[in-house]
C-alpha positions as a Markdown table, in Angstrom:
| # | Residue | x | y | z |
|---|---|---|---|---|
| 1 | Met | 93.2 | 146.3 | 87.3 |
| 2 | Leu | 96.8 | 146.1 | 88.1 |
| 3 | Thr | 98.5 | 142.7 | 88.0 |
| 4 | Lys | 99.5 | 141.6 | 91.4 |
| 5 | Lys | 103.1 | 140.3 | 91.9 |
| 6 | Pro | 103.2 | 136.8 | 93.2 |
| 7 | Thr | 104.0 | 136.8 | 97.0 |
| 8 | Leu | 106.3 | 134.0 | 97.5 |
| 9 | Ser | 108.0 | 135.4 | 100.7 |
| 10 | Pro | 111.6 | 134.1 | 101.3 |
| 11 | Asp | 110.5 | 133.8 | 105.1 |
| 12 | Arg | 107.4 | 131.5 | 104.2 |
| 13 | Cys | 106.8 | 128.8 | 106.9 |
| 14 | Phe | 109.3 | 130.6 | 109.3 |
| 15 | Ser | 108.3 | 132.1 | 112.8 |
| 16 | Pro | 108.2 | 136.1 | 112.9 |
| 17 | Glu | 110.2 | 135.8 | 116.0 |
| 18 | Pro | 113.6 | 137.3 | 115.0 |
| 19 | Val | 115.9 | 135.0 | 116.6 |
| 20 | Gln | 114.0 | 131.9 | 115.6 |
| 21 | Arg | 113.6 | 132.9 | 112.0 |
| 22 | Arg | 117.3 | 133.6 | 111.6 |
| 23 | Leu | 118.1 | 130.2 | 112.9 |
| 24 | Ala | 115.4 | 128.6 | 110.8 |
| 25 | His | 117.1 | 130.3 | 107.6 |
| 26 | Gln | 120.5 | 129.0 | 108.8 |
| 27 | Phe | 119.2 | 125.5 | 109.1 |
| 28 | Phe | 117.5 | 125.8 | 105.8 |
| 29 | Asp | 120.5 | 127.1 | 104.0 |
| 30 | Ser | 122.5 | 124.2 | 105.3 |
| 31 | Ile | 120.3 | 121.6 | 103.7 |
| 32 | Ser | 118.3 | 123.3 | 100.7 |
| 33 | Ala | 120.8 | 121.9 | 98.1 |
| 34 | Leu | 120.5 | 118.4 | 99.4 |
| 35 | Pro | 119.0 | 115.9 | 96.6 |
| 36 | Leu | 115.3 | 115.1 | 97.0 |
| 37 | Val | 114.6 | 111.4 | 98.1 |
| 38 | Cys | 111.2 | 110.5 | 96.7 |
| 39 | Pro | 110.6 | 107.0 | 98.2 |
| 40 | His | 106.9 | 107.0 | 97.9 |
| 41 | Gly | 104.7 | 108.8 | 95.2 |
| 42 | His | 102.4 | 108.4 | 92.3 |
| 43 | Val | 104.3 | 109.7 | 89.3 |
| 44 | Asp | 103.6 | 107.8 | 86.1 |
| 45 | Pro | 106.9 | 106.1 | 85.0 |
| 46 | Ala | 105.7 | 106.4 | 81.6 |
| 47 | Leu | 106.6 | 110.2 | 81.8 |
| 48 | Leu | 110.2 | 109.3 | 82.1 |
| 49 | Ala | 110.6 | 106.1 | 80.2 |
| 50 | Asn | 110.4 | 108.2 | 76.9 |
| 51 | Pro | 113.1 | 110.7 | 76.4 |
| 52 | Ala | 110.7 | 112.5 | 73.9 |
| 53 | Ala | 107.7 | 112.7 | 76.4 |
| 54 | Arg | 106.1 | 116.0 | 77.2 |
| 55 | Phe | 103.5 | 117.0 | 79.7 |
| 56 | Gly | 101.0 | 118.3 | 77.0 |
| 57 | Ser | 99.0 | 121.4 | 77.7 |
| 58 | Pro | 99.2 | 123.5 | 81.1 |
| 59 | Thr | 95.7 | 122.1 | 81.8 |
| 60 | Glu | 96.9 | 118.5 | 81.4 |
| 61 | Leu | 99.7 | 119.3 | 83.7 |
| 62 | Phe | 98.1 | 121.4 | 86.4 |
| 63 | Ile | 94.3 | 120.5 | 86.6 |
| 64 | Ile | 93.0 | 117.4 | 85.3 |
| 65 | Pro | 95.2 | 114.9 | 87.2 |
| 66 | Asp | 95.1 | 116.7 | 90.4 |
| 67 | His | 92.4 | 115.6 | 92.7 |
| 68 | Tyr | 93.4 | 118.4 | 95.3 |
| 69 | Ile | 92.3 | 120.9 | 92.7 |
| 70 | Leu | 89.2 | 119.0 | 91.4 |
| 71 | Arg | 88.1 | 118.6 | 95.1 |
| 72 | Met | 88.4 | 122.4 | 95.9 |
| 73 | Leu | 86.7 | 123.5 | 92.7 |
| 74 | Tyr | 83.9 | 120.9 | 92.9 |
| 75 | Ser | 83.4 | 122.0 | 96.6 |
| 76 | Arg | 82.4 | 125.4 | 95.1 |
| 77 | Gly | 80.2 | 124.2 | 92.5 |
| 78 | Val | 82.2 | 123.7 | 89.4 |
| 79 | Pro | 81.2 | 120.7 | 87.5 |
| 80 | Leu | 83.9 | 118.2 | 86.8 |
| 81 | Glu | 83.0 | 117.9 | 83.3 |
| 82 | Ala | 83.8 | 121.7 | 82.8 |
| 83 | Leu | 87.3 | 120.7 | 84.3 |
| 84 | Gly | 87.9 | 118.1 | 81.5 |
| 85 | Ile | 86.9 | 115.1 | 83.5 |
| 86 | Pro | 84.6 | 112.9 | 81.4 |
| 87 | Ala | 81.6 | 111.6 | 83.0 |
| 88 | His | 80.1 | 108.3 | 82.1 |
| 89 | Asp | 76.8 | 109.8 | 81.0 |
| 90 | Ala | 78.2 | 113.1 | 79.7 |
| 91 | Pro | 81.4 | 114.3 | 77.6 |
| 92 | Ala | 83.7 | 116.5 | 79.1 |
| 93 | Glu | 85.1 | 120.0 | 78.1 |
| 94 | Thr | 87.9 | 119.5 | 75.6 |
| 95 | Asp | 89.0 | 123.1 | 75.3 |
| 96 | His | 92.1 | 123.3 | 77.6 |
| 97 | Arg | 92.4 | 126.9 | 77.2 |
| 98 | Lys | 88.7 | 127.3 | 78.5 |
| 99 | Ile | 89.5 | 124.9 | 81.3 |
| 100 | Trp | 92.5 | 127.1 | 82.3 |
| 101 | Gln | 90.3 | 130.2 | 82.2 |
| 102 | Leu | 87.8 | 128.7 | 84.6 |
| 103 | Phe | 90.8 | 127.6 | 86.7 |
| 104 | Ala | 92.1 | 131.1 | 86.9 |
| 105 | Glu | 88.7 | 132.7 | 87.8 |
| 106 | His | 88.7 | 130.6 | 90.8 |
| 107 | Phe | 92.4 | 130.6 | 91.6 |
| 108 | Tyr | 91.6 | 132.6 | 94.7 |
| 109 | Leu | 89.9 | 129.5 | 96.4 |
| 110 | Phe | 93.5 | 128.2 | 97.0 |
| 111 | Gln | 94.8 | 131.0 | 99.1 |
| 112 | Gly | 96.1 | 129.9 | 102.5 |
| 113 | Thr | 96.1 | 126.2 | 101.4 |
| 114 | Pro | 98.9 | 123.9 | 100.8 |
| 115 | Ser | 97.7 | 123.5 | 97.1 |
| 116 | Gly | 98.1 | 127.2 | 96.8 |
| 117 | Leu | 101.5 | 127.4 | 98.2 |
| 118 | Trp | 102.7 | 124.5 | 95.8 |
| 119 | Leu | 101.1 | 126.2 | 92.8 |
| 120 | Lys | 102.5 | 129.4 | 93.5 |
| 121 | Asp | 105.9 | 127.8 | 94.0 |
| 122 | Glu | 105.7 | 125.9 | 90.8 |
| 123 | Leu | 104.6 | 128.8 | 88.7 |
| 124 | Thr | 107.5 | 131.1 | 90.1 |
| 125 | Asn | 110.3 | 128.8 | 90.4 |
| 126 | Val | 109.9 | 126.1 | 87.9 |
| 127 | Phe | 108.3 | 128.1 | 85.2 |
| 128 | Gly | 109.5 | 131.7 | 86.0 |
| 129 | Val | 105.9 | 133.3 | 85.9 |
| 130 | Asp | 106.2 | 136.8 | 87.5 |
| 131 | Glu | 102.6 | 137.6 | 88.1 |
| 132 | Ala | 100.0 | 136.1 | 90.2 |
| 133 | Leu | 97.5 | 134.0 | 88.3 |
| 134 | Asn | 93.9 | 135.6 | 87.8 |
| 135 | Ser | 91.0 | 135.8 | 85.2 |
| 136 | His | 92.7 | 138.8 | 83.4 |
| 137 | Asn | 96.2 | 137.3 | 82.6 |
| 138 | Ala | 94.9 | 133.6 | 82.3 |
| 139 | Gly | 95.4 | 133.5 | 78.7 |
| 140 | Arg | 98.8 | 135.3 | 78.4 |
| 141 | Ile | 100.2 | 132.8 | 81.2 |
| 142 | Tyr | 98.5 | 129.7 | 79.4 |
| 143 | Asp | 100.5 | 130.7 | 76.2 |
| 144 | Tyr | 103.7 | 131.4 | 78.0 |
| 145 | Leu | 103.5 | 128.0 | 79.9 |
| 146 | Glu | 102.4 | 126.2 | 76.6 |
| 147 | Ser | 105.6 | 127.6 | 74.8 |
| 148 | Leu | 107.7 | 126.4 | 77.6 |
| 149 | Leu | 106.2 | 122.9 | 77.9 |
| 150 | Ala | 107.0 | 122.2 | 74.2 |
| 151 | Leu | 110.8 | 122.9 | 74.8 |
| 152 | Ala | 113.2 | 120.0 | 75.6 |
| 153 | Glu | 114.4 | 121.8 | 78.8 |
| 154 | Phe | 111.0 | 121.3 | 80.2 |
| 155 | Ser | 110.6 | 117.7 | 79.5 |
| 156 | Pro | 110.0 | 115.4 | 82.4 |
| 157 | Arg | 113.7 | 114.0 | 82.2 |
| 158 | Ala | 115.2 | 117.4 | 81.9 |
| 159 | Leu | 113.2 | 118.6 | 85.1 |
| 160 | Phe | 114.0 | 115.2 | 86.9 |
| 161 | Lys | 117.7 | 116.4 | 86.6 |
| 162 | Arg | 117.0 | 120.0 | 87.2 |
| 163 | Phe | 114.8 | 119.0 | 90.4 |
| 164 | Asn | 117.9 | 117.3 | 91.8 |
| 165 | Ile | 116.0 | 114.0 | 92.3 |
| 166 | Glu | 118.2 | 111.4 | 93.7 |
| 167 | Val | 115.6 | 108.7 | 93.5 |
| 168 | Leu | 112.2 | 108.4 | 92.8 |
| 169 | Cys | 109.8 | 105.3 | 93.5 |
| 170 | Thr | 106.7 | 104.8 | 91.7 |
| 171 | Thr | 103.5 | 103.0 | 92.9 |
| 172 | Asp | 102.6 | 100.0 | 90.6 |
| 173 | Ala | 99.9 | 97.6 | 90.7 |
| 174 | Ala | 100.8 | 93.8 | 91.5 |
| 175 | Ser | 100.2 | 92.9 | 88.0 |
| 176 | Asp | 102.3 | 95.7 | 86.3 |
| 177 | Asn | 104.5 | 94.3 | 83.7 |
| 178 | Leu | 107.1 | 97.3 | 84.6 |
| 179 | Glu | 108.0 | 97.8 | 81.2 |
| 180 | Asn | 108.8 | 101.6 | 81.8 |
| 181 | Gln | 111.1 | 100.9 | 84.7 |
| 182 | Arg | 112.6 | 98.1 | 82.7 |
| 183 | Ser | 113.3 | 100.2 | 79.7 |
| 184 | Leu | 114.7 | 103.1 | 81.9 |
| 185 | His | 117.0 | 100.5 | 83.9 |
| 186 | Ala | 118.2 | 99.4 | 80.3 |
| 187 | Glu | 119.4 | 102.9 | 79.6 |
| 188 | Gly | 121.1 | 103.2 | 83.0 |
| 189 | Phe | 118.2 | 105.5 | 84.5 |
| 190 | Thr | 118.1 | 103.3 | 87.7 |
| 191 | Gln | 116.9 | 106.1 | 89.8 |
| 192 | Ile | 113.2 | 105.3 | 89.1 |
| 193 | Arg | 112.1 | 102.2 | 91.2 |
| 194 | Pro | 108.9 | 100.5 | 91.5 |
| 195 | Thr | 106.7 | 99.8 | 94.7 |
| 196 | Phe | 104.5 | 96.8 | 95.0 |
| 197 | Arg | 101.0 | 98.0 | 95.5 |
| 198 | Pro | 98.5 | 94.9 | 95.7 |
| 199 | Asp | 95.3 | 96.9 | 97.0 |
| 200 | Ala | 93.4 | 96.1 | 93.7 |
| 201 | Val | 93.7 | 92.3 | 94.3 |
| 202 | Val | 93.9 | 91.8 | 98.1 |
| 203 | Asn | 91.1 | 94.0 | 99.1 |
| 204 | Leu | 88.1 | 91.9 | 98.0 |
| 205 | Asp | 85.6 | 95.0 | 97.7 |
| 206 | Ala | 88.2 | 96.8 | 95.5 |
| 207 | Pro | 86.3 | 98.1 | 92.1 |
| 208 | Ala | 86.9 | 95.7 | 89.6 |
| 209 | Trp | 88.3 | 93.0 | 91.6 |
| 210 | Arg | 87.6 | 90.1 | 89.4 |
| 211 | Glu | 89.0 | 91.9 | 86.3 |
| 212 | Asn | 92.4 | 92.8 | 88.3 |
| 213 | Leu | 92.7 | 89.4 | 89.4 |
| 214 | Thr | 92.4 | 88.4 | 85.9 |
| 215 | Lys | 95.3 | 90.8 | 85.1 |
| 216 | Leu | 97.5 | 89.2 | 88.0 |
| 217 | Glu | 96.8 | 85.7 | 86.3 |
| 218 | Ser | 98.2 | 87.1 | 83.1 |
| 219 | Ser | 101.4 | 88.7 | 84.8 |
| 220 | Ile | 102.1 | 85.1 | 86.1 |
| 221 | Gly | 101.0 | 83.1 | 83.0 |
| 222 | Arg | 98.4 | 80.7 | 84.9 |
| 223 | Glu | 95.1 | 80.7 | 86.6 |
| 224 | Ile | 94.6 | 81.6 | 90.1 |
| 225 | Ser | 91.9 | 79.3 | 91.4 |
| 226 | Ser | 92.5 | 79.1 | 95.2 |
| 227 | Tyr | 93.9 | 81.2 | 98.0 |
| 228 | Ala | 97.2 | 79.2 | 98.0 |
| 229 | Thr | 97.7 | 79.9 | 94.3 |
| 230 | Phe | 96.8 | 83.6 | 95.1 |
| 231 | Val | 99.5 | 84.0 | 97.7 |
| 232 | Gln | 102.1 | 82.2 | 95.4 |
| 233 | Ala | 101.1 | 84.9 | 92.9 |
| 234 | Leu | 101.8 | 87.6 | 95.2 |
| 235 | Glu | 105.1 | 86.3 | 96.3 |
| 236 | Glu | 106.3 | 85.6 | 92.6 |
| 237 | Arg | 105.4 | 89.3 | 91.7 |
| 238 | Arg | 107.1 | 90.8 | 94.8 |
| 239 | Ala | 110.3 | 89.0 | 93.5 |
| 240 | Ile | 110.0 | 90.5 | 90.1 |
| 241 | Phe | 109.4 | 93.9 | 91.7 |
| 242 | Lys | 112.5 | 93.4 | 93.9 |
| 243 | Lys | 114.5 | 92.5 | 90.8 |
| 244 | Met | 113.4 | 95.7 | 89.3 |
| 245 | Gly | 114.8 | 97.7 | 92.2 |
| 246 | Ala | 111.9 | 97.9 | 94.4 |
| 247 | Thr | 112.6 | 98.3 | 98.2 |
| 248 | Ala | 109.1 | 98.7 | 99.6 |
| 249 | Thr | 105.3 | 97.5 | 99.2 |
| 250 | Asp | 102.4 | 99.7 | 100.0 |
| 251 | Gln | 98.8 | 98.8 | 101.2 |
| 252 | Gly | 95.9 | 100.8 | 102.1 |
| 253 | Ala | 92.8 | 100.0 | 104.0 |
| 254 | Ala | 90.1 | 101.9 | 106.0 |
| 255 | Thr | 91.6 | 100.5 | 109.2 |
| 256 | Pro | 94.7 | 98.7 | 110.5 |
| 257 | Tyr | 92.9 | 95.8 | 111.6 |
| 258 | Thr | 95.2 | 92.5 | 111.6 |
| 259 | Thr | 94.3 | 89.1 | 112.3 |
| 260 | Arg | 95.5 | 85.5 | 111.5 |
| 261 | Leu | 93.0 | 83.3 | 109.7 |
| 262 | Ser | 93.7 | 79.6 | 109.3 |
| 263 | Asp | 94.6 | 78.4 | 105.8 |
| 264 | Gln | 91.1 | 76.9 | 105.7 |
| 265 | Glu | 89.3 | 80.0 | 106.5 |
| 266 | Ala | 91.2 | 82.0 | 104.2 |
| 267 | Glu | 90.5 | 79.5 | 101.5 |
| 268 | Ala | 86.9 | 79.7 | 102.1 |
| 269 | Ile | 86.8 | 83.6 | 101.7 |
| 270 | Phe | 88.7 | 83.4 | 98.7 |
| 271 | Ala | 86.4 | 80.8 | 97.2 |
| 272 | Arg | 83.4 | 83.0 | 98.0 |
| 273 | Ala | 85.1 | 86.1 | 96.2 |
| 274 | Leu | 85.7 | 84.1 | 93.1 |
| 275 | Ile | 82.1 | 83.3 | 92.7 |
| 276 | Gly | 80.9 | 86.9 | 93.9 |
| 277 | Lys | 79.3 | 85.5 | 97.1 |
| 278 | Leu | 81.0 | 87.3 | 100.0 |
| 279 | Asn | 79.6 | 87.1 | 103.6 |
| 280 | Leu | 79.3 | 90.1 | 106.0 |
| 281 | Gly | 82.8 | 90.5 | 107.5 |
| 282 | Asp | 84.7 | 88.7 | 104.8 |
| 283 | Val | 86.4 | 91.8 | 103.4 |
| 284 | Glu | 87.6 | 92.9 | 106.8 |
| 285 | Gln | 88.9 | 89.5 | 107.9 |
| 286 | Phe | 90.5 | 88.8 | 104.6 |
| 287 | Thr | 92.1 | 92.3 | 104.5 |
| 288 | Gly | 93.4 | 91.8 | 108.1 |
| 289 | His | 94.8 | 88.4 | 107.3 |
| 290 | Ile | 96.6 | 89.6 | 104.2 |
| 291 | Phe | 98.5 | 92.5 | 106.1 |
| 292 | Met | 99.7 | 89.5 | 108.3 |
| 293 | Glu | 100.8 | 87.7 | 105.1 |
| 294 | Met | 102.5 | 90.9 | 103.8 |
| 295 | Ala | 104.4 | 91.4 | 106.8 |
| 296 | Arg | 105.4 | 87.6 | 106.6 |
| 297 | Met | 106.7 | 88.2 | 102.9 |
| 298 | Ser | 108.5 | 91.4 | 104.2 |
| 299 | Val | 110.4 | 89.3 | 106.9 |
| 300 | Glu | 111.3 | 86.7 | 104.1 |
| 301 | Asp | 112.3 | 89.1 | 101.1 |
| 302 | Gly | 113.2 | 92.2 | 103.0 |
| 303 | Leu | 110.9 | 94.6 | 101.2 |
| 304 | Val | 109.8 | 97.6 | 103.6 |
| 305 | Met | 106.0 | 97.4 | 104.3 |
| 306 | Gln | 103.8 | 100.5 | 104.2 |
| 307 | Met | 100.3 | 100.9 | 105.7 |
| 308 | His | 98.2 | 103.8 | 104.6 |
| 309 | Cys | 95.0 | 103.6 | 106.9 |
| 310 | Gly | 92.0 | 106.0 | 108.0 |
| 311 | Val | 90.3 | 107.1 | 104.8 |
| 312 | Met | 86.9 | 106.3 | 103.6 |
| 313 | Arg | 87.2 | 105.9 | 99.7 |
| 314 | Asn | 84.6 | 107.4 | 97.2 |
| 315 | His | 82.5 | 109.0 | 100.1 |
| 316 | Asn | 80.3 | 110.4 | 97.4 |
| 317 | Pro | 78.5 | 107.6 | 95.5 |
| 318 | Ala | 76.9 | 109.7 | 92.9 |
| 319 | Leu | 80.2 | 111.2 | 91.7 |
| 320 | Phe | 81.9 | 107.8 | 91.9 |
| 321 | Glu | 79.1 | 106.4 | 89.6 |
| 322 | Arg | 79.7 | 109.1 | 87.2 |
| 323 | Phe | 83.3 | 110.0 | 87.2 |
| 324 | Gly | 85.1 | 106.9 | 89.1 |
| 325 | Ser | 87.6 | 107.2 | 91.8 |
| 326 | Asp | 90.5 | 109.7 | 92.7 |
| 327 | Lys | 88.3 | 112.7 | 92.1 |
| 328 | Gly | 88.7 | 114.3 | 95.6 |
| 329 | Ala | 85.8 | 112.4 | 97.2 |
| 330 | Asp | 88.0 | 110.6 | 99.8 |
| 331 | Ile | 87.1 | 111.8 | 103.5 |
| 332 | Pro | 89.4 | 110.8 | 106.6 |
| 333 | Leu | 88.2 | 108.3 | 109.4 |
| 334 | Asn | 88.9 | 108.1 | 112.9 |
| 335 | Ile | 90.8 | 104.8 | 113.6 |
| 336 | Glu | 92.6 | 102.8 | 116.3 |
| 337 | Trp | 96.0 | 101.3 | 115.9 |
| 338 | Thr | 97.2 | 99.7 | 119.2 |
| 339 | Arg | 94.8 | 96.9 | 119.3 |
| 340 | Asn | 94.3 | 96.6 | 115.6 |
| 341 | Leu | 98.1 | 96.0 | 115.1 |
| 342 | His | 98.5 | 93.9 | 118.2 |
| 343 | Pro | 98.4 | 90.5 | 116.2 |
| 344 | Leu | 100.7 | 91.7 | 113.7 |
| 345 | Leu | 103.3 | 93.2 | 115.9 |
| 346 | Ser | 102.8 | 90.1 | 118.4 |
| 347 | Ala | 104.3 | 87.9 | 115.3 |
| 348 | Tyr | 106.7 | 90.3 | 113.7 |
| 349 | Gly | 107.2 | 93.4 | 116.0 |
| 350 | Asn | 110.6 | 92.0 | 117.3 |
| 351 | Asp | 112.0 | 90.6 | 114.3 |
| 352 | Gln | 114.9 | 92.6 | 113.1 |
| 353 | Arg | 114.1 | 91.6 | 109.5 |
| 354 | Phe | 111.0 | 93.4 | 109.3 |
| 355 | Arg | 110.2 | 97.1 | 108.9 |
| 356 | Leu | 106.8 | 98.8 | 108.9 |
| 357 | Ile | 106.1 | 102.2 | 108.0 |
| 358 | Ile | 102.7 | 103.7 | 109.3 |
| 359 | Phe | 100.8 | 106.5 | 108.0 |
| 360 | Gly | 97.3 | 107.8 | 109.3 |
| 361 | Met | 94.7 | 110.4 | 108.7 |
| 362 | Asp | 93.5 | 110.4 | 112.3 |
| 363 | Glu | 95.7 | 113.1 | 114.0 |
| 364 | Ser | 94.3 | 112.3 | 117.5 |
| 365 | Thr | 96.3 | 109.0 | 117.2 |
| 366 | Tyr | 99.6 | 110.7 | 116.7 |
| 367 | Ser | 100.6 | 111.2 | 120.4 |
| 368 | Arg | 98.3 | 108.5 | 121.8 |
| 369 | Glu | 99.2 | 105.5 | 119.7 |
| 370 | Met | 101.5 | 106.1 | 116.7 |
| 371 | Ala | 104.4 | 107.8 | 118.3 |
| 372 | Pro | 104.3 | 105.3 | 121.4 |
| 373 | Leu | 104.2 | 102.2 | 119.2 |
| 374 | Ala | 107.1 | 103.6 | 117.0 |
| 375 | Gly | 108.8 | 104.7 | 120.4 |
| 376 | His | 109.0 | 101.1 | 121.5 |
| 377 | Tyr | 108.8 | 98.4 | 118.6 |
| 378 | Pro | 112.3 | 98.4 | 116.8 |
| 379 | Thr | 110.4 | 97.5 | 113.4 |
| 380 | Ile | 108.0 | 100.4 | 113.2 |
| 381 | Leu | 108.7 | 104.1 | 111.9 |
| 382 | Leu | 106.3 | 106.8 | 111.5 |
| 383 | Gly | 105.6 | 108.1 | 108.1 |
| 384 | Pro | 105.2 | 111.8 | 107.5 |
| 385 | Pro | 101.9 | 113.8 | 107.5 |
| 386 | Trp | 99.7 | 112.4 | 104.9 |
| 387 | Trp | 97.3 | 113.8 | 102.4 |
| 388 | Phe | 95.1 | 116.3 | 104.2 |
| 389 | His | 97.8 | 116.9 | 107.0 |
| 390 | Asp | 100.6 | 117.5 | 104.2 |
| 391 | Ser | 100.6 | 121.3 | 105.0 |
| 392 | Val | 102.5 | 123.9 | 107.1 |
| 393 | Asn | 100.1 | 123.5 | 110.2 |
| 394 | Gly | 99.8 | 119.6 | 109.5 |
| 395 | Met | 103.5 | 119.2 | 109.8 |
| 396 | Glu | 103.8 | 121.6 | 112.7 |
| 397 | Arg | 101.2 | 119.5 | 114.4 |
| 398 | Tyr | 102.9 | 116.2 | 113.4 |
| 399 | Phe | 106.3 | 117.5 | 115.0 |
| 400 | Asn | 104.5 | 118.8 | 118.2 |
| 401 | Gln | 102.5 | 115.5 | 118.7 |
| 402 | Val | 105.1 | 112.8 | 117.7 |
| 403 | Met | 108.6 | 113.9 | 118.4 |
| 404 | Glu | 108.6 | 114.0 | 122.1 |
| 405 | Thr | 107.7 | 110.3 | 122.3 |
| 406 | Ala | 109.1 | 108.8 | 119.3 |
| 407 | Gly | 112.0 | 111.3 | 118.6 |
| 408 | Ile | 113.0 | 112.0 | 114.7 |
| 409 | Tyr | 114.9 | 108.9 | 114.4 |
| 410 | Asn | 111.8 | 106.7 | 114.7 |
| 411 | Thr | 110.3 | 108.6 | 111.8 |
| 412 | Ala | 110.8 | 107.9 | 108.0 |
| 413 | Gly | 111.7 | 111.5 | 106.9 |
| 414 | Phe | 109.5 | 112.9 | 104.2 |
| 415 | Asn | 107.8 | 111.6 | 101.1 |
| 416 | Asp | 105.9 | 113.6 | 98.5 |
| 417 | Asp | 103.4 | 111.1 | 97.7 |
| 418 | Thr | 102.1 | 112.9 | 94.7 |
| 419 | Arg | 100.9 | 112.6 | 91.1 |
| 420 | Ala | 101.9 | 116.0 | 90.2 |
| 421 | Phe | 105.6 | 115.7 | 89.0 |
| 422 | Val | 106.2 | 119.4 | 89.0 |
| 423 | Ser | 105.0 | 120.0 | 92.6 |
| 424 | Ile | 107.8 | 117.6 | 93.9 |
| 425 | Pro | 110.3 | 120.3 | 94.7 |
| 426 | Ala | 107.5 | 122.7 | 96.2 |
| 427 | Arg | 106.4 | 120.1 | 98.5 |
| 428 | His | 110.0 | 119.0 | 99.7 |
| 429 | Asn | 110.7 | 122.7 | 100.1 |
| 430 | Val | 107.7 | 123.2 | 102.5 |
| 431 | Trp | 108.6 | 120.2 | 104.7 |
| 432 | Arg | 112.2 | 121.3 | 104.9 |
| 433 | Arg | 111.3 | 124.8 | 106.0 |
| 434 | Val | 108.7 | 123.9 | 108.5 |
| 435 | Ala | 111.3 | 121.4 | 109.8 |
| 436 | Cys | 113.9 | 123.9 | 110.2 |
| 437 | Asn | 111.5 | 126.4 | 111.6 |
| 438 | Trp | 110.4 | 123.8 | 114.3 |
| 439 | Leu | 114.2 | 122.8 | 115.2 |
| 440 | Ala | 115.0 | 126.4 | 115.4 |
| 441 | Gly | 112.0 | 126.7 | 117.9 |
| 442 | Leu | 113.9 | 123.9 | 119.9 |
| 443 | Val | 117.2 | 125.7 | 120.0 |
| 444 | Thr | 115.6 | 129.0 | 121.1 |
| 445 | Arg | 114.0 | 127.2 | 124.1 |
| 446 | Gly | 117.2 | 125.5 | 125.1 |
| 447 | Leu | 116.0 | 121.9 | 124.1 |
| 448 | Val | 118.5 | 121.2 | 121.6 |
| 449 | Asp | 121.7 | 123.0 | 120.8 |
| 450 | Glu | 122.5 | 124.5 | 117.5 |
| 451 | Glu | 125.0 | 121.9 | 116.2 |
| 452 | Glu | 122.1 | 119.2 | 117.1 |
| 453 | Gly | 119.8 | 121.2 | 115.2 |
| 454 | Tyr | 122.0 | 121.3 | 111.9 |
| 455 | Asp | 122.3 | 117.2 | 112.4 |
| 456 | Met | 118.6 | 116.9 | 113.0 |
| 457 | Ala | 117.9 | 119.2 | 109.8 |
| 458 | Arg | 120.0 | 117.0 | 107.3 |
| 459 | Ala | 118.3 | 114.0 | 108.9 |
| 460 | Leu | 114.7 | 115.2 | 108.2 |
| 461 | Ala | 115.4 | 116.5 | 104.9 |
| 462 | Tyr | 117.5 | 113.4 | 103.5 |
| 463 | Asp | 119.0 | 110.7 | 105.6 |
| 464 | Leu | 115.9 | 109.4 | 107.3 |
| 465 | Ala | 114.1 | 108.6 | 104.0 |
| 466 | Lys | 117.0 | 107.0 | 102.6 |
| 467 | Arg | 117.5 | 104.6 | 105.7 |
| 468 | Ala | 113.6 | 104.1 | 106.2 |
| 469 | Tyr | 113.3 | 102.7 | 102.4 |
| 470 | Lys | 116.7 | 101.0 | 102.3 |
| 471 | Leu | 117.8 | 103.3 | 99.7 |
| 472 | Asp | 121.4 | 104.1 | 101.4 |
């Protein structure tokens, strides 16, 4: 069997219509060299804190930490243990070459998917692989990648510079000691900034909630015995994050429900959580109230507030019990924004000190709710297409459903939101290409002129993200 050359087309993401394609190329060429602004993501800062750090094997880099890949392979019957994921009741495959071979045998599953496009871009443009991965060349490509990953020029720090990343924000638990960011900043490597993520302690139904509360206690050096001391701990930790360069917080929940509880009501729920005797409805009420508290704190300390809503976590209980979370078993939900955000926006929606970026998985709310909210309230920006919609078609749907009402300047630009460090350039490349193609379509239809198209391309690629996250 002849090895097929990879088909990373220079026209990818662009319209086949000649005039639009030509304009898309022109717009893309004008912004392709701009630095990458990465204001929200899940890269482990330890990768960059140690100058001698390496990524490990190709399997450790591409497969084991990537829930997009795990999800697809599991859906076609590949056991997670065979992919190097240990179960609570069974060992995992430890032969990384064998795992890579299995991945290569199933690489065809990613055809036509965003993961397939990112992987092809990574292998071609980051590592110079000049043939399509398959079962026949898997061993040879593994050896080649393994040899590169041992080199200093393929270390995380070297690739950070090569990728032209201007700033990268990590996502960190409220109790995190931020030692990695601290050591980086001591070296003058201040492009790495933390983001305050309190989900593990503010969502009372979060796995290991009590253990995570204990970690929060350790981070402040005293006991948290009441709701009042809990809020004080969150405020103290936010201040430490801000001192370390954080400009944003992030909070996730199934829905964007917000409500204001009295101090007595919040104290009662928190007291029940401490003894493990929550009532029905306590979790939703407390999370809704904490959204209000996070907004209040953002008004006071200036940190940008992010809300990621609309996903049912760990939909597959059997998988969760055996392997834990983040294994590809999270499923989107339909949600409602207008009524749910009304209490929060009634309190803070007109306060110029407040900034809220909203992300949702329910595309039906793009034009019905999210864009109208952002198109009215001066405090709201729309986050880019998230997770399942971080794709060529998902981005096109987003542009078409959001921009007529909100315009591009009420959006937060792009963030890659990834754990997969080497996929960052590929993800930004797709966004920039799709944005330029969409803008070229507007020009060919006479909706904007060419000069405006260049300005909008730069904004979508770079300026909007810097402004949204106060990184300018």
